[in-house]
PDB file of N, CA, C and O in Angstrom, chain B, residues numbered from 101:
ATOM      1  N   MET B 101      36.835  22.625   2.993  1.00  0.00           N
ATOM      2  CA  MET B 101      35.641  22.689   3.614  1.00  0.00           C
ATOM      3  C   MET B 101      34.458  22.810   2.637  1.00  0.00           C
ATOM      4  O   MET B 101      33.393  22.228   2.846  1.00  0.00           O
ATOM      5  N   LYS B 102      34.690  23.609   1.532  1.00  0.00           N
ATOM      6  CA  LYS B 102      33.543  23.729   0.581  1.00  0.00           C
ATOM      7  C   LYS B 102      33.550  22.515  -0.181  1.00  0.00           C
ATOM      8  O   LYS B 102      32.482  22.400  -0.783  1.00  0.00           O
ATOM      9  N   ILE B 103      34.328  21.577  -0.386  1.00  0.00           N
ATOM     10  CA  ILE B 103      34.270  20.393  -0.999  1.00  0.00           C
ATOM     11  C   ILE B 103      33.531  19.436  -0.204  1.00  0.00           C
ATOM     12  O   ILE B 103      32.941  18.524  -0.784  1.00  0.00           O
ATOM     13  N   ILE B 104      33.491  19.540   1.121  1.00  0.00           N
ATOM     14  CA  ILE B 104      32.633  18.599   1.928  1.00  0.00           C
ATOM     15  C   ILE B 104      31.112  18.960   1.791  1.00  0.00           C
ATOM     16  O   ILE B 104      30.212  18.125   1.705  1.00  0.00           O
ATOM     17  N   ILE B 105      30.953  20.333   1.785  1.00  0.00           N
ATOM     18  CA  ILE B 105      29.579  20.846   1.706  1.00  0.00           C
ATOM     19  C   ILE B 105      28.978  20.503   0.482  1.00  0.00           C
ATOM     20  O   ILE B 105      27.828  20.063   0.497  1.00  0.00           O
ATOM     21  N   ILE B 106      29.610  20.645  -0.615  1.00  0.00           N
ATOM     22  CA  ILE B 106      29.311  20.256  -1.940  1.00  0.00           C
ATOM     23  C   ILE B 106      29.079  18.851  -2.014  1.00  0.00           C
ATOM     24  O   ILE B 106      28.165  18.497  -2.760  1.00  0.00           O
ATOM     25  N   GLY B 107      29.715  17.978  -1.397  1.00  0.00           N
ATOM     26  CA  GLY B 107      29.554  16.596  -1.337  1.00  0.00           C
ATOM     27  C   GLY B 107      28.512  16.100  -0.869  1.00  0.00           C
ATOM     28  O   GLY B 107      27.825  15.217  -1.383  1.00  0.00           O
ATOM     29  N   VAL B 108      28.303  16.788   0.386  1.00  0.00           N
ATOM     30  CA  VAL B 108      26.967  16.395   1.156  1.00  0.00           C
ATOM     31  C   VAL B 108      25.846  16.975   0.402  1.00  0.00           C
ATOM     32  O   VAL B 108      24.830  16.282   0.441  1.00  0.00           O
ATOM     33  N   GLY B 109      25.756  18.158  -0.334  1.00  0.00           N
ATOM     34  CA  GLY B 109      24.739  18.551  -1.108  1.00  0.00           C
ATOM     35  C   GLY B 109      24.389  17.548  -2.245  1.00  0.00           C
ATOM     36  O   GLY B 109      23.233  17.222  -2.515  1.00  0.00           O
ATOM     37  N   ILE B 110      25.307  17.168  -2.776  1.00  0.00           N
ATOM     38  CA  ILE B 110      25.275  16.166  -3.927  1.00  0.00           C
ATOM     39  C   ILE B 110      24.627  14.918  -3.610  1.00  0.00           C
ATOM     40  O   ILE B 110      23.839  14.432  -4.420  1.00  0.00           O
ATOM     41  N   VAL B 111      24.893  14.320  -2.455  1.00  0.00           N
ATOM     42  CA  VAL B 111      24.429  13.246  -1.794  1.00  0.00           C
ATOM     43  C   VAL B 111      22.810  13.420  -1.396  1.00  0.00           C
ATOM     44  O   VAL B 111      21.967  12.581  -1.713  1.00  0.00           O
ATOM     45  N   VAL B 112      22.535  14.540  -0.713  1.00  0.00           N
ATOM     46  CA  VAL B 112      21.320  14.813  -0.432  1.00  0.00           C
ATOM     47  C   VAL B 112      20.516  14.940  -1.637  1.00  0.00           C
ATOM     48  O   VAL B 112      19.463  14.302  -1.675  1.00  0.00           O
ATOM     49  N   LEU B 113      20.878  15.728  -2.714  1.00  0.00           N
ATOM     50  CA  LEU B 113      20.059  15.887  -3.864  1.00  0.00           C
ATOM     51  C   LEU B 113      19.709  14.500  -4.642  1.00  0.00           C
ATOM     52  O   LEU B 113      18.615  14.185  -5.112  1.00  0.00           O
ATOM     53  N   SER B 114      20.787  13.835  -4.654  1.00  0.00           N
ATOM     54  CA  SER B 114      20.628  12.402  -5.238  1.00  0.00           C
ATOM     55  C   SER B 114      19.688  11.601  -4.644  1.00  0.00           C
ATOM     56  O   SER B 114      18.889  10.961  -5.327  1.00  0.00           O
ATOM     57  N   ALA B 115      19.697  11.558  -3.132  1.00  0.00           N
ATOM     58  CA  ALA B 115      18.698  10.717  -2.450  1.00  0.00           C
ATOM     59  C   ALA B 115      17.296  11.322  -2.812  1.00  0.00           C
ATOM     60  O   ALA B 115      16.371  10.570  -3.119  1.00  0.00           O
ATOM     61  N   TYR B 116      17.148  12.642  -2.777  1.00  0.00           N
ATOM     62  CA  TYR B 116      15.680  13.018  -2.833  1.00  0.00           C
ATOM     63  C   TYR B 116      15.339  12.711  -4.478  1.00  0.00           C
ATOM     64  O   TYR B 116      14.236  12.341  -4.883  1.00  0.00           O
ATOM     65  N   GLY B 117      16.335  12.910  -5.188  1.00  0.00           N
ATOM     66  CA  GLY B 117      15.748  12.484  -6.629  1.00  0.00           C
ATOM     67  C   GLY B 117      15.313  11.073  -6.796  1.00  0.00           C
ATOM     68  O   GLY B 117      14.362  10.778  -7.520  1.00  0.00           O
ATOM     69  N   GLY B 118      16.062  10.128  -6.073  1.00  0.00           N
ATOM     70  CA  GLY B 118      15.892   8.811  -6.078  1.00  0.00           C
ATOM     71  C   GLY B 118      14.436   8.461  -5.322  1.00  0.00           C
ATOM     72  O   GLY B 118      13.739   7.500  -5.648  1.00  0.00           O
ATOM     73  N   TYR B 119      14.134   9.309  -4.367  1.00  0.00           N
ATOM     74  CA  TYR B 119      12.884   9.143  -3.745  1.00  0.00           C
ATOM     75  C   TYR B 119      11.642   9.541  -4.563  1.00  0.00           C
ATOM     76  O   TYR B 119      10.636   8.831  -4.601  1.00  0.00           O
ATOM     77  N   LEU B 120      11.764  10.737  -5.231  1.00  0.00           N
ATOM     78  CA  LEU B 120      10.701  11.010  -6.232  1.00  0.00           C
ATOM     79  C   LEU B 120      10.603  10.112  -7.338  1.00  0.00           C
ATOM     80  O   LEU B 120       9.474   9.854  -7.756  1.00  0.00           O
ATOM     81  N   TYR B 121      11.613   9.588  -7.888  1.00  0.00           N
ATOM     82  CA  TYR B 121      11.511   8.530  -8.988  1.00  0.00           C
ATOM     83  C   TYR B 121      10.837   7.473  -8.412  1.00  0.00           C
ATOM     84  O   TYR B 121       9.784   7.152  -8.963  1.00  0.00           O
ATOM     85  N   GLY B 122      11.251   6.738  -7.256  1.00  0.00           N
ATOM     86  CA  GLY B 122      10.495   5.567  -6.609  1.00  0.00           C
ATOM     87  C   GLY B 122       9.046   5.961  -6.427  1.00  0.00           C
ATOM     88  O   GLY B 122       8.185   5.132  -6.721  1.00  0.00           O
ATOM     89  N   LYS B 123       8.697   7.154  -5.966  1.00  0.00           N
ATOM     90  CA  LYS B 123       7.345   7.552  -5.731  1.00  0.00           C
ATOM     91  C   LYS B 123       6.414   7.518  -6.906  1.00  0.00           C
ATOM     92  O   LYS B 123       5.282   7.042  -6.820  1.00  0.00           O
ATOM     93  N   SER B 124       6.965   8.087  -8.123  1.00  0.00           N
ATOM     94  CA  SER B 124       6.274   7.993  -9.296  1.00  0.00           C
ATOM     95  C   SER B 124       6.236   6.550  -9.765  1.00  0.00           C
ATOM     96  O   SER B 124       5.215   6.227 -10.374  1.00  0.00           O
ATOM     97  N   ARG B 125       7.189   5.610  -9.585  1.00  0.00           N
ATOM     98  CA  ARG B 125       7.084   4.370 -10.076  1.00  0.00           C
ATOM     99  C   ARG B 125       5.839   3.714  -9.306  1.00  0.00           C
ATOM    100  O   ARG B 125       5.013   3.046  -9.927  1.00  0.00           O
ATOM    101  N   VAL B 126       5.761   3.893  -8.181  1.00  0.00           N
ATOM    102  CA  VAL B 126       4.695   3.376  -7.198  1.00  0.00           C
ATOM    103  C   VAL B 126       3.226   3.476  -7.647  1.00  0.00           C
ATOM    104  O   VAL B 126       2.401   2.563  -7.667  1.00  0.00           O
ATOM    105  N   LYS B 127       3.060   4.763  -8.004  1.00  0.00           N
ATOM    106  CA  LYS B 127       1.835   5.156  -8.620  1.00  0.00           C
ATOM    107  C   LYS B 127       1.485   4.380  -9.937  1.00  0.00           C
ATOM    108  O   LYS B 127       0.397   3.846 -10.152  1.00  0.00           O
ATOM    109  N   LEU B 128       2.477   4.392 -10.724  1.00  0.00           N
ATOM    110  CA  LEU B 128       2.200   3.727 -11.886  1.00  0.00           C
ATOM    111  C   LEU B 128       2.048   2.131 -11.699  1.00  0.00           C
ATOM    112  O   LEU B 128       1.501   1.564 -12.644  1.00  0.00           O
ATOM    113  N   GLN B 129       2.385   1.464 -10.800  1.00  0.00           N
ATOM    114  CA  GLN B 129       2.020   0.113 -10.492  1.00  0.00           C
ATOM    115  C   GLN B 129       0.674   0.023 -10.001  1.00  0.00           C
ATOM    116  O   GLN B 129      -0.085  -0.871 -10.375  1.00  0.00           O
ATOM    117  N   ILE B 130       0.318   0.991  -9.103  1.00  0.00           N
ATOM    118  CA  ILE B 130      -1.008   0.885  -8.526  1.00  0.00           C
ATOM    119  C   ILE B 130      -2.014   0.984  -9.608  1.00  0.00           C
ATOM    120  O   ILE B 130      -2.953   0.190  -9.663  1.00  0.00           O
ATOM    121  N   VAL B 131      -1.828   2.051 -10.576  1.00  0.00           N
ATOM    122  CA  VAL B 131      -2.769   2.201 -11.648  1.00  0.00           C
ATOM    123  C   VAL B 131      -2.818   0.827 -12.536  1.00  0.00           C
ATOM    124  O   VAL B 131      -3.921   0.411 -12.890  1.00  0.00           O
ATOM    125  N   GLU B 132      -1.772   0.205 -12.855  1.00  0.00           N
ATOM    126  CA  GLU B 132      -1.682  -0.898 -13.669  1.00  0.00           C
ATOM    127  C   GLU B 132      -2.531  -1.962 -12.926  1.00  0.00           C
ATOM    128  O   GLU B 132      -3.388  -2.553 -13.583  1.00  0.00           O
ATOM    129  N   LYS B 133      -2.377  -2.240 -11.686  1.00  0.00           N
ATOM    130  CA  LYS B 133      -3.043  -3.205 -10.846  1.00  0.00           C
ATOM    131  C   LYS B 133      -4.471  -2.921 -10.815  1.00  0.00           C
ATOM    132  O   LYS B 133      -5.229  -3.889 -10.879  1.00  0.00           O
ATOM    133  N   GLN B 134      -4.981  -1.701 -10.725  1.00  0.00           N
ATOM    134  CA  GLN B 134      -6.432  -1.510 -10.846  1.00  0.00           C
ATOM    135  C   GLN B 134      -6.900  -1.670 -12.022  1.00  0.00           C
ATOM    136  O   GLN B 134      -8.045  -2.112 -12.117  1.00  0.00           O
ATOM    137  N   THR B 135      -6.215  -1.385 -13.107  1.00  0.00           N
ATOM    138  CA  THR B 135      -6.693  -1.707 -14.493  1.00  0.00           C
ATOM    139  C   THR B 135      -6.892  -3.193 -14.678  1.00  0.00           C
ATOM    140  O   THR B 135      -7.929  -3.681 -15.127  1.00  0.00           O
ATOM    141  N   GLU B 136      -5.815  -3.891 -14.296  1.00  0.00           N
ATOM    142  CA  GLU B 136      -5.995  -5.534 -14.456  1.00  0.00           C
ATOM    143  C   GLU B 136      -7.103  -5.930 -13.513  1.00  0.00           C
ATOM    144  O   GLU B 136      -7.684  -6.962 -13.848  1.00  0.00           O
ATOM    145  N   VAL B 137      -7.504  -5.383 -12.478  1.00  0.00           N
ATOM    146  CA  VAL B 137      -8.602  -5.776 -11.501  1.00  0.00           C
ATOM    147  C   VAL B 137      -9.936  -5.444 -12.323  1.00  0.00           C
ATOM    148  O   VAL B 137     -10.869  -6.247 -12.312  1.00  0.00           O
ATOM    149  N   ILE B 138      -9.989  -4.481 -12.894  1.00  0.00           N
ATOM    150  CA  ILE B 138     -11.287  -4.073 -13.451  1.00  0.00           C
ATOM    151  C   ILE B 138     -11.368  -5.006 -14.677  1.00  0.00           C
ATOM    152  O   ILE B 138     -12.429  -5.599 -14.870  1.00  0.00           O
ATOM    153  N   LYS B 139     -10.307  -5.187 -15.541  1.00  0.00           N
ATOM    154  CA  LYS B 139     -10.593  -6.163 -16.601  1.00  0.00           C
ATOM    155  C   LYS B 139     -11.072  -7.402 -16.197  1.00  0.00           C
ATOM    156  O   LYS B 139     -12.035  -7.922 -16.760  1.00  0.00           O
ATOM    157  N   TYR B 140     -10.384  -8.008 -15.113  1.00  0.00           N
ATOM    158  CA  TYR B 140     -10.793  -9.301 -14.520  1.00  0.00           C
ATOM    159  C   TYR B 140     -12.134  -9.408 -14.053  1.00  0.00           C
ATOM    160  O   TYR B 140     -12.764 -10.443 -14.271  1.00  0.00           O
ATOM    161  N   VAL B 141     -12.678  -8.386 -13.390  1.00  0.00           N
ATOM    162  CA  VAL B 141     -14.069  -8.354 -12.872  1.00  0.00           C
ATOM    163  C   VAL B 141     -14.944  -8.210 -14.118  1.00  0.00           C
ATOM    164  O   VAL B 141     -16.025  -8.797 -14.143  1.00  0.00           O
ATOM    165  N   ALA B 142     -14.517  -7.416 -15.224  1.00  0.00           N
ATOM    166  CA  ALA B 142     -15.577  -7.386 -16.324  1.00  0.00           C
ATOM    167  C   ALA B 142     -15.657  -8.817 -16.876  1.00  0.00           C
ATOM    168  O   ALA B 142     -16.753  -9.327 -17.111  1.00  0.00           O
ATOM    169  N   GLN B 143     -14.634  -9.394 -17.058  1.00  0.00           N
ATOM    170  CA  GLN B 143     -14.678 -10.702 -17.850  1.00  0.00           C
ATOM    171  C   GLN B 143     -15.501 -11.810 -16.979  1.00  0.00           C
ATOM    172  O   GLN B 143     -16.300 -12.570 -17.525  1.00  0.00           O
ATOM    173  N   LYS B 144     -15.232 -11.837 -15.543  1.00  0.00           N
ATOM    174  CA  LYS B 144     -16.086 -12.813 -14.836  1.00  0.00           C
ATOM    175  C   LYS B 144     -17.531 -12.255 -14.919  1.00  0.00           C
ATOM    176  O   LYS B 144     -18.428 -13.069 -15.142  1.00  0.00           O
ATOM    177  N   ARG B 145     -17.817 -11.054 -14.775  1.00  0.00           N
ATOM    178  CA  ARG B 145     -19.147 -10.617 -14.870  1.00  0.00           C
ATOM    179  C   ARG B 145     -19.849 -11.074 -16.183  1.00  0.00           C
ATOM    180  O   ARG B 145     -20.967 -11.589 -16.189  1.00  0.00           O
ATOM    181  N   ALA B 146     -19.069 -10.830 -17.340  1.00  0.00           N
ATOM    182  CA  ALA B 146     -19.652 -11.131 -18.628  1.00  0.00           C
ATOM    183  C   ALA B 146     -19.726 -12.656 -18.753  1.00  0.00           C
ATOM    184  O   ALA B 146     -20.669 -13.069 -19.428  1.00  0.00           O
ATOM    185  N   LYS B 147     -18.927 -13.534 -18.242  1.00  0.00           N
ATOM    186  CA  LYS B 147     -19.174 -14.915 -18.171  1.00  0.00           C
ATOM    187  C   LYS B 147     -20.337 -15.410 -17.461  1.00  0.00           C
ATOM    188  O   LYS B 147     -21.017 -16.359 -17.851  1.00  0.00           O
ATOM    189  N   ILE B 148     -20.569 -14.658 -16.281  1.00  0.00           N
ATOM    190  CA  ILE B 148     -21.747 -14.995 -15.416  1.00  0.00           C
ATOM    191  C   ILE B 148     -23.020 -14.706 -16.041  1.00  0.00           C
ATOM    192  O   ILE B 148     -23.959 -15.501 -15.981  1.00  0.00           O
ATOM    193  N   GLN B 149     -23.089 -13.468 -16.705  1.00  0.00           N
ATOM    194  CA  GLN B 149     -24.252 -13.152 -17.421  1.00  0.00           C
ATOM    195  C   GLN B 149     -24.585 -13.955 -18.720  1.00  0.00           C
ATOM    196  O   GLN B 149     -25.730 -13.959 -19.172  1.00  0.00           O
ATOM    197  N   THR B 150     -23.631 -14.585 -19.266  1.00  0.00           N
ATOM    198  CA  THR B 150     -24.091 -15.421 -20.436  1.00  0.00           C
ATOM    199  C   THR B 150     -24.811 -16.620 -20.006  1.00  0.00           C
ATOM    200  O   THR B 150     -25.601 -17.141 -20.794  1.00  0.00           O
ATOM    201  N   LYS B 151     -24.626 -17.111 -18.848  1.00  0.00           N
ATOM    202  CA  LYS B 151     -25.394 -18.196 -18.352  1.00  0.00           C
ATOM    203  C   LYS B 151     -26.856 -17.941 -18.156  1.00  0.00           C
ATOM    204  O   LYS B 151     -27.204 -17.047 -17.384  1.00  0.00           O
ATOM    205  N   PRO B 152     -27.696 -18.631 -18.772  1.00  0.00           N
ATOM    206  CA  PRO B 152     -29.031 -18.371 -18.929  1.00  0.00           C
ATOM    207  C   PRO B 152     -29.951 -18.592 -17.573  1.00  0.00           C
ATOM    208  O   PRO B 152     -30.048 -19.686 -17.017  1.00  0.00           O
ATOM    209  N   ASN B 153     -30.454 -17.674 -17.231  1.00  0.00           N
ATOM    210  CA  ASN B 153     -31.549 -17.854 -15.984  1.00  0.00           C
ATOM    211  C   ASN B 153     -30.796 -18.481 -14.814  1.00  0.00           C
ATOM    212  O   ASN B 153     -31.109 -19.638 -14.532  1.00  0.00           O
ATOM    213  N   ALA B 154     -29.886 -17.906 -14.122  1.00  0.00           N
ATOM    214  CA  ALA B 154     -29.343 -18.500 -12.979  1.00  0.00           C
ATOM    215  C   ALA B 154     -30.392 -18.398 -11.790  1.00  0.00           C
ATOM    216  O   ALA B 154     -31.170 -17.448 -11.707  1.00  0.00           O
ATOM    217  N   SER B 155     -30.362 -19.363 -10.946  1.00  0.00           N
ATOM    218  CA  SER B 155     -31.240 -19.437 -10.025  1.00  0.00           C
ATOM    219  C   SER B 155     -30.783 -18.838  -8.817  1.00  0.00           C
ATOM    220  O   SER B 155     -29.597 -18.524  -8.706  1.00  0.00           O
ATOM    221  N   ARG B 156     -31.686 -18.628  -7.809  1.00  0.00           N
ATOM    222  CA  ARG B 156     -31.301 -17.941  -6.567  1.00  0.00           C
ATOM    223  C   ARG B 156     -30.047 -18.638  -5.887  1.00  0.00           C
ATOM    224  O   ARG B 156     -29.039 -18.049  -5.496  1.00  0.00           O
ATOM    225  N   ASP B 157     -30.292 -19.981  -5.818  1.00  0.00           N
ATOM    226  CA  ASP B 157     -29.306 -20.886  -5.068  1.00  0.00           C
ATOM    227  C   ASP B 157     -27.969 -20.927  -5.873  1.00  0.00           C
ATOM    228  O   ASP B 157     -26.894 -21.068  -5.291  1.00  0.00           O
ATOM    229  N   GLU B 158     -28.062 -20.807  -7.153  1.00  0.00           N
ATOM    230  CA  GLU B 158     -26.763 -20.660  -7.883  1.00  0.00           C
ATOM    231  C   GLU B 158     -25.960 -19.337  -7.477  1.00  0.00           C
ATOM    232  O   GLU B 158     -24.778 -19.276  -7.138  1.00  0.00           O
ATOM    233  N   LEU B 159     -26.774 -18.418  -7.577  1.00  0.00           N
ATOM    234  CA  LEU B 159     -26.256 -17.166  -7.428  1.00  0.00           C
ATOM    235  C   LEU B 159     -25.740 -17.036  -5.912  1.00  0.00           C
ATOM    236  O   LEU B 159     -24.720 -16.385  -5.685  1.00  0.00           O
ATOM    237  N   ILE B 160     -26.390 -17.606  -4.972  1.00  0.00           N
ATOM    238  CA  ILE B 160     -25.788 -17.495  -3.514  1.00  0.00           C
ATOM    239  C   ILE B 160     -24.668 -18.381  -3.509  1.00  0.00           C
ATOM    240  O   ILE B 160     -23.833 -18.114  -2.644  1.00  0.00           O
ATOM    241  N   GLY B 161     -24.426 -19.347  -4.227  1.00  0.00           N
ATOM    242  CA  GLY B 161     -23.377 -20.388  -4.045  1.00  0.00           C
ATOM    243  C   GLY B 161     -22.201 -19.540  -4.688  1.00  0.00           C
ATOM    244  O   GLY B 161     -21.093 -19.542  -4.153  1.00  0.00           O
ATOM    245  N   LEU B 162     -22.450 -18.827  -5.823  1.00  0.00           N
ATOM    246  CA  LEU B 162     -21.323 -18.071  -6.353  1.00  0.00           C
ATOM    247  C   LEU B 162     -20.906 -16.924  -5.557  1.00  0.00           C
ATOM    248  O   LEU B 162     -19.767 -16.460  -5.607  1.00  0.00           O
ATOM    249  N   MET B 163     -21.858 -16.466  -4.809  1.00  0.00           N
ATOM    250  CA  MET B 163     -21.418 -15.279  -3.837  1.00  0.00           C
ATOM    251  C   MET B 163     -20.540 -15.835  -2.764  1.00  0.00           C
ATOM    252  O   MET B 163     -19.514 -15.264  -2.394  1.00  0.00           O
ATOM    253  N   HIS B 164     -21.045 -17.155  -2.192  1.00  0.00           N
ATOM    254  CA  HIS B 164     -20.174 -17.804  -1.096  1.00  0.00           C
ATOM    255  C   HIS B 164     -18.834 -18.123  -1.580  1.00  0.00           C
ATOM    256  O   HIS B 164     -17.877 -18.001  -0.815  1.00  0.00           O
ATOM    257  N   ASP B 165     -18.677 -18.531  -2.813  1.00  0.00           N
ATOM    258  CA  ASP B 165     -17.382 -18.982  -3.534  1.00  0.00           C
ATOM    259  C   ASP B 165     -16.498 -17.634  -3.656  1.00  0.00           C
ATOM    260  O   ASP B 165     -15.270 -17.720  -3.653  1.00  0.00           O
ATOM    261  N   GLY B 166     -17.069 -16.549  -3.748  1.00  0.00           N
ATOM    262  CA  GLY B 166     -16.256 -15.199  -4.073  1.00  0.00           C
ATOM    263  C   GLY B 166     -16.136 -15.027  -5.490  1.00  0.00           C
ATOM    264  O   GLY B 166     -15.208 -14.331  -5.902  1.00  0.00           O
ATOM    265  N   LYS B 167     -17.065 -15.640  -6.430  1.00  0.00           N
ATOM    266  CA  LYS B 167     -16.994 -15.306  -7.821  1.00  0.00           C
ATOM    267  C   LYS B 167     -18.028 -14.417  -8.350  1.00  0.00           C
ATOM    268  O   LYS B 167     -18.092 -14.107  -9.540  1.00  0.00           O
ATOM    269  N   LEU B 168     -18.896 -13.982  -7.379  1.00  0.00           N
ATOM    270  CA  LEU B 168     -19.927 -12.904  -7.828  1.00  0.00           C
ATOM    271  C   LEU B 168     -19.889 -11.860  -6.765  1.00  0.00           C
ATOM    272  O   LEU B 168     -20.610 -10.867  -6.849  1.00  0.00           O
TER     273      LEU B 168
END
């Protein structure tokens, strides 16, 4: 009887450990994706700012295209 209880305990603890490990990996991926998005936005913003004197129509066009 004790062997069954110990076996069930080991299974429960290993499942909980796997859950915690997976939970920590998800947070890491979210942070990496947020960093990638910030870098992408900064690059696009710098590219747009290097263009001299964008007109109102050009800026509105970029907004409609989702680039600004």
